[in-house]
C-alpha positions as CSV (number, residue, x, y, z in Angstrom):
1,M,-13.7,-31.9,34.2
2,D,-13.7,-30.3,31.1
3,G,-16.8,-28.5,29.3
4,E,-17.6,-31.4,27.2
5,Q,-17.7,-33.7,30.2
6,R,-19.8,-31.4,32.4
7,R,-22.2,-31.3,29.5
8,V,-22.2,-35.2,29.3
9,A,-22.8,-35.2,32.8
10,I,-25.3,-32.9,32.7
11,L,-27.3,-34.7,30.1
12,E,-26.9,-38.2,32.1
13,I,-28.6,-36.4,35.2
14,L,-31.3,-34.8,33.1
15,S,-31.8,-38.2,31.6
16,G,-32.4,-39.8,35.0
17,E,-34.9,-37.4,36.0
18,D,-38.6,-37.0,35.3
19,K,-38.9,-33.8,37.0
20,P,-36.7,-30.5,36.5
21,I,-33.6,-30.0,37.9
22,S,-32.5,-26.4,39.1
23,G,-29.6,-24.7,37.5
24,T,-28.2,-23.8,40.8
25,Y,-28.2,-27.7,41.7
26,L,-26.1,-28.3,38.6
27,A,-24.0,-25.5,39.3
28,K,-23.1,-26.4,42.5
29,K,-22.7,-30.0,41.5
30,F,-20.0,-29.1,38.9
31,K,-18.6,-26.4,41.0
32,V,-19.3,-23.8,38.2
33,S,-21.3,-20.8,38.1
34,R,-25.0,-20.7,37.2
35,Q,-24.0,-18.8,33.8
36,V,-21.7,-21.9,33.0
37,I,-24.7,-23.9,33.3
38,V,-27.0,-21.5,31.2
39,Q,-24.3,-21.7,28.6
40,D,-24.0,-25.5,28.7
41,I,-27.8,-25.9,28.2
42,A,-27.5,-23.7,25.1
43,L,-24.6,-25.9,23.7
44,L,-26.7,-29.0,24.3
45,R,-29.6,-27.4,22.7
46,A,-27.6,-26.5,19.7
47,K,-26.6,-30.1,19.4
48,G,-30.3,-31.0,19.1
49,Y,-31.5,-32.0,22.6
50,D,-34.8,-30.9,23.3
51,L,-33.9,-29.2,27.0
52,L,-36.4,-26.9,28.3
53,A,-35.9,-24.2,31.0
54,T,-38.8,-24.1,33.2
55,A,-39.4,-22.0,36.3
56,R,-38.7,-25.0,38.5
57,G,-35.4,-25.6,36.4
58,Y,-34.0,-27.8,33.1
59,I,-35.7,-30.9,31.9
60,L,-34.8,-33.2,29.3
61,N,-37.9,-33.8,26.9
62,K,-37.5,-37.9,26.4
63,E,-40.9,-38.1,24.7
64,T,-40.0,-35.7,21.9
65,N,-40.9,-37.9,18.6
66,T,-43.7,-40.2,20.7
67,M,-46.4,-36.9,21.7
68,Y,-48.9,-35.5,19.5
69,Q,-48.8,-31.7,19.8
70,R,-51.0,-28.8,19.1
71,V,-50.9,-25.4,19.4
72,I,-54.0,-23.5,20.8
73,L,-55.1,-20.0,21.0
74,V,-56.9,-18.9,24.3
75,K,-58.4,-16.4,26.5
76,H,-59.3,-16.0,29.9
77,T,-58.4,-13.9,33.0
78,E,-55.7,-14.8,35.5
79,L,-58.0,-16.2,37.9
80,E,-59.2,-19.1,35.4
81,T,-55.4,-19.9,34.6
82,E,-55.4,-22.7,37.1
83,D,-58.8,-24.3,35.6
84,E,-57.6,-23.9,32.2
85,L,-54.1,-25.8,32.7
86,N,-55.9,-28.5,35.1
87,I,-58.3,-29.1,32.3
88,I,-55.3,-29.7,30.1
89,V,-53.6,-32.1,32.2
90,D,-56.6,-34.1,33.6
91,N,-57.4,-35.3,30.1
92,G,-54.0,-36.6,29.6
93,G,-52.1,-33.6,28.0
94,R,-49.1,-31.4,29.3
95,I,-48.7,-27.7,28.8
96,R,-45.2,-27.6,27.0
97,N,-45.3,-23.6,27.2
98,V,-47.0,-20.2,27.2
99,I,-46.5,-17.8,23.8
100,I,-47.8,-14.5,23.5
101,L,-47.6,-12.3,20.3
102,H,-46.1,-8.8,21.8
103,S,-46.6,-5.8,19.6
104,I,-43.0,-4.7,20.3
105,Y,-41.1,-7.6,21.2
106,G,-42.7,-10.1,18.7
107,E,-43.1,-13.9,19.8
108,L,-42.5,-14.3,23.6
109,I,-42.5,-17.9,25.0
110,G,-42.1,-19.4,28.2
111,D,-41.3,-22.9,28.8
112,L,-43.6,-24.4,31.3
113,M,-43.8,-28.5,31.0
114,L,-46.8,-28.8,33.3
115,R,-47.9,-32.5,33.6
116,N,-50.0,-33.0,36.2
117,R,-52.0,-31.4,38.9
118,R,-49.3,-31.1,41.2
119,D,-47.2,-29.4,38.5
120,V,-49.9,-26.8,38.1
121,K,-50.5,-26.3,41.7
122,E,-46.9,-25.4,42.2
123,F,-47.0,-23.0,39.1
124,V,-49.9,-21.2,40.3
125,Q,-48.6,-21.0,43.8
126,K,-45.0,-19.9,42.3
127,L,-46.8,-16.9,40.4
128,K,-48.5,-16.0,43.7
129,E,-45.4,-16.2,46.0
130,T,-43.4,-14.2,43.5
131,K,-46.1,-11.8,42.8
132,S,-45.1,-12.5,39.3
133,N,-47.3,-11.3,36.3
134,Q,-48.9,-13.8,33.8
135,L,-47.8,-13.2,30.3
136,L,-51.5,-13.1,29.7
137,K,-51.7,-9.5,31.1
138,L,-49.6,-8.4,28.5
139,T,-52.1,-9.1,25.9
140,D,-55.5,-8.8,27.5
141,G,-55.8,-12.5,28.6
142,T,-55.1,-14.0,24.8
143,H,-52.2,-16.2,24.6
144,M,-51.2,-19.8,23.2
145,H,-50.0,-23.0,24.7
146,T,-48.4,-25.8,22.8
147,I,-49.9,-28.9,24.5
148,E,-48.9,-32.4,24.0
149,A,-50.5,-35.5,24.5
150,S,-50.4,-39.7,23.4
151,S,-53.0,-39.3,20.9
152,L,-54.7,-37.1,18.6
153,V,-57.9,-38.3,20.5
154,E,-56.5,-36.6,23.5
155,L,-55.9,-33.5,22.0
156,D,-59.3,-33.4,20.3
157,I,-60.9,-34.2,24.3
158,I,-58.8,-31.5,25.6
159,E,-59.7,-28.9,23.1
160,Q,-63.0,-29.6,23.1
161,E,-63.3,-29.4,26.9
162,L,-61.8,-26.1,26.8
163,K,-64.3,-24.7,23.9
164,E,-67.2,-25.8,26.5
165,K,-65.5,-23.7,29.0
166,G,-65.2,-20.6,26.6
167,Y,-61.3,-20.6,26.7
168,I,-60.4,-21.3,23.2
169,V,-60.2,-18.6,20.7
170,G,-58.6,-20.9,17.7
171,N,-56.1,-23.3,17.1
172,I,-52.8,-23.1,15.2
173,E,-51.5,-26.1,13.0
174,P,-48.0,-26.8,13.9
């Protein structure tokens, strides 16, 4: 199997899944290194496929053109992270990413693609298990999320609930 055939096969696998697929799994399946998979994903992205690299693996965003997006600016403590994320998913949204503006490195983006409470719980658990620092630690709690929902009304509800909890600092129009 050549590289182009492998990339088509990777797309087929990702198209058939709603959950992330690990790079390790793909590397074993195609008998290549994880670095080759990373390069394949980069090439597929360059061709215009909306592939996200989350902490749990790769996922193809099949709803790219059907979802409404909003970038929100929030601030909270590490202990409030789970509450903030659950507000979003409980109101029909999903968290595409987390973004910080670092004084040296500029914009840093971490793909999340959290869709429900189970995803949020797994994300928070993985942070604890790996003793990883959240990006918000670099910016005194201030960060952004690109959130998605199937309607603008849902985005408005999410934003309102986050405001009521005191998490919203502002929003940024895409």
